[in-house]
N, C-alpha and C positions, 0 to 999 in steps of 0.2 A: 521408448513411448513408457515404461513404469517410471522411469524419472521425473518423467514431465507431469504425470498423473499425481506420484507424492507428492511435487511440487504443490500442485494445486490442492489437494488434501491439506497441506501443511498450511500454507497460507491463508485456506477457509480457517481452520481453525487459530490459529494466531487470531484473523478477523474476530471470530464469536469470543474470545479470550480477552481481547482485547478493547473488546464491547461490555464486557463484563469489568475489566481492569479501568474503563472511563464511568461508570455509572458508580462504584464505590471509592474513587479517588478523585473525580472530576477529571473534563477530559484531557485540560493542560497536566495536571498533574501525574497523572496515569501512560499518559506520552512520554513525558520526562522520565518516569523510572523506568520505563520499557525499555528505551534507548539508554540508557545509563547503565541499566544491565546487562544490555547485548553488547552496548562497546565492550567493555570490563571484559566480558568471556570473548567479543571476537581479538580485544587488545592482547590478552593473554597469548592466546592460540597464535595471533601475526608474532610477537615477538619471540615466541620460543621457536618456533616452526617454520615462520617464511618472513624472518627480518631481510633477506634480500629482495621482496617485492616492495620497500619499501623507497620512493624516490622523488626527490620535489618535483620535480615537472612536472608527473600525472598526478604527485597526493594534490598539487597545488587545484588541477581540473576536478579531481573526485572529491574535496571537501565544496570546491564551490558546487558539483553536484548535488551533493549532500547539503547544502545550505539550503537549496531548493527543494529537491526531493525528500530527504527525510526530514530537512526542517520544516521548510513552510508544509510543505504534503501531508505531512503526520499530524502534524497541528491541526491542519485543515478537519484531518481523517475523524481524529480524537477527538475534536467537536462536533462534528457531525453523530459519532457514534451515541451519544450521549442522547443527541434529538432525533435519527430517525433510525438509530436502530442497526448493525450489522451489515442487515442485505440489502437494503434500497443504498446505505454508504458505499460500500464495498463495489455493488454494479453499476454506479456513480462515476468513482475512481478508477474501476480497469475501462469501463467502456469509455469514458471521459479522454482518458489518460491518451491513447495513442491516438487520438485527433488532436490533442495538443503538441504532443508529438511530430505527428505529420506536418503542422499545419507550422513548428519553428522550422524543418528541418527544410519546408519549401522557405521560408523567409529567410533563414540562418544561413542555408549551407547552399541554397539553389538546388532543390533535388526537385523535380518534376512531378505529376499528379497523374496514374494514366487514368482512363473514364472510369475502369473497373473500379479503381482503387476509391474513387470519389462515389461512385455507387455503393461501394460497402460501410462509406462514412455516414451514406443516408439513411439505411439502413440503420446503424448506429442508433443514429439520433430517431428515429421514428421511434425503437423498441425501448429509448431513455423516457422519448416523453410520454408513450404509454406506459411505463411502469409508475413515472413521476403522477399521471394521473390517477392511478391506483390506493395512491397515496394519501391521497387529498381528502377530507374528509372521514376518512379512518377513524373509529375510537383506540387512538394511543395506548401503549404499556402503562404503566401511574409510575415505572420506572427511568422513563423518558423523560428529559428534561429540554425547556427553551422551544422556540417556537420552529416549526416544521418549516418553512421557508430557510429558515438562516442553516437550516441542518444540510439544506440542501446545498445550498450555496456554501457551504464546508465543503459539502462533499466536491462538489465543481470545483472547489481551491485545490482541493487534494488531487484531481486528478491531473490540473494544471503542475501542480510540483511535482508528480511524479513523471507526465509526460515529457516538461523542458529538462528535469532531475536524468531522465534516460537519457537524450537527447546530448544534455550537457557531459555524460559518462562517457558514450561515443566517440564523444574527442579527443576525450583523454586516453583511451584507447588506439587512438592516432595517434597520439603523441608515446604512448608506449612500443609500438612498432617502429616509431621514428626513432629511438633512443634504445631499441634492443634490450628494453627489459619484458621479463614474462611474470604480471600480474594476474594471479587467478581470481575467483569469484570472492572468496573468503576474506581476500584481503582489501577487494574495492568494495563490499559490504562496509568492513572495520574502518576504512578512510570517509567511508559518507554517512557512518554512523556518527562517527566524531561528531562531525559538524554538524550533525541532526541535534544531539544531545545542545549544543551551543545554543544553537536557536528555541529548541525548546524550552533549557533552563532558563532564560531568559524571559522568553512569553510569560513561564508561569510565573514567576518572580515579580514582572511588572504586572501580573491580572491578581495575583497575590497583594501587593502593595494598595493597589486601587480598592481591592473585594476582595478581604481576607474570608477564607474559607474554612471551615475545620468539616472533619470527618462524622458522616449523616451518624446520626444513634447507632442506628442497623447494623453496622458496620466495627461499635467499640469494641464490642465483648472477643472475647480469645480467638474463640472457633470463628466468628466471623474475621478477624484479622486474617486468622492464617488461612481461608480459603481465598481473601482476596490478596495474600502472596501467591497463593498459588496460581488464581486468576495470571498473574503478572509475570510470573516463570514462567506460565505457557505461553504467555503473549510474546514474552522475548527469546524463549529459544525455538518458538518453532516457526518464526517469520526470521527476523535479521540473521536469524544462526543458523541453525538446523535448514531451516524451509531455500536459503540462499545456497547453502552448500548443495541440496537436491538440484537447485535450478542449472546451476557451475556442472553438475554432474551429466542431467539431461543436454545440453550444449556441447561437452565433450560426445556424448554418448551417440546423440542424435544429428549432430553435426548438421543441422539446420537450424538457426535461431527465429528464424518465422516459422517455423515447426511448432516449436518450443515454446514459443508465445500462443502459438495459434493452441495448441493443447492447455495451458496455465489459465487462458483466458473462459476457461470453462470454469476458475474459482467462485464468483457467484451463482451458477448453478449447485455445485457441490454444496456449498454454506446454506443454500435455502433451509434443508433437513436440520442441521445443527441450531439456524438459529429460532426454526419452532420449537426445536426441544428446549433448547435452555433459557432463549428469553422471550419466548412464548409467542415469536412473532409472526404465526399462519396466514401466508402469501393469499391472495386472491386469484380467481381464474385470471384477470388480466395483469396481474401482477407478474404470476408464470408467464405467460403468452409473451410480454413487452420483455422480463429478462431474456427469455431464448431469443427473440427479433435482433436484440443488443447485442449478447452475445455472439450468435450467427455472425452477424458486422463482422466482431472484432477479429473470428476464427479468418472469413473471408479476406480480410484484410491484412492480417498477417501472412494468409496463405500466398494472396496474389504478389507481397511482395518480397517473395521467394525466388532468391536468382536461380 
């Protein structure tokens, strides 16, 4: 249980540091540099310690999963960070991802849904609607940029990317078992992040060609550059590197993916005090209530799906 709780804490820390990176570098470039640092660190680890985990049949599926999950998903997430903050962006991302994953499994793999799972999905949507209503009309931080509605759409896209990427990863796991290759979570993350870097780099380059941007004047001084690099390094390490490693350890120690996901789904709740402290994003009673309802729905959905 402690590994799953540590994973939730690290994912929350990755979110708030990712939001600071997005504010300082812009969502697209912040996401690209974060994934690039993660890919380099993970790549070195895999090439030194786990080179036998690289096999073309599984790599192809993990790469496609990364194109959608770390690629489309994280582009949407970082664009949401700079528009609605990490608290609401992560809530929408992590609570909607299971709904997208469940829908795709039903459409693609033919998995049926029990009535209680449909009920849990309804609870998630109800909580998300309440959380969204609490955010409209509020005075936003001066650091946030762009339209609130665009940020919400980007967070929904992030949830779609993460949910779809998770389903494709399960397909990769089936291929892994079929060919008899043992691939750990770190190797899976490395292969998926590599694809994410490709999407993030192309997206940031196209956007820069269309609308060239410069670093804000507030971060051009040496000390602000150092702070920005610190946030970037923290976002890269606490998410795809250390966070994923703890997640894999949680799966190994608890033995039930559904229970692990149920605990990790507490991330939006753990994130709230961090966002309040770092981003000055003070949640209202209504937004806290909506988050609790939505997260409860995610916990129930994952709990119900335990074999």
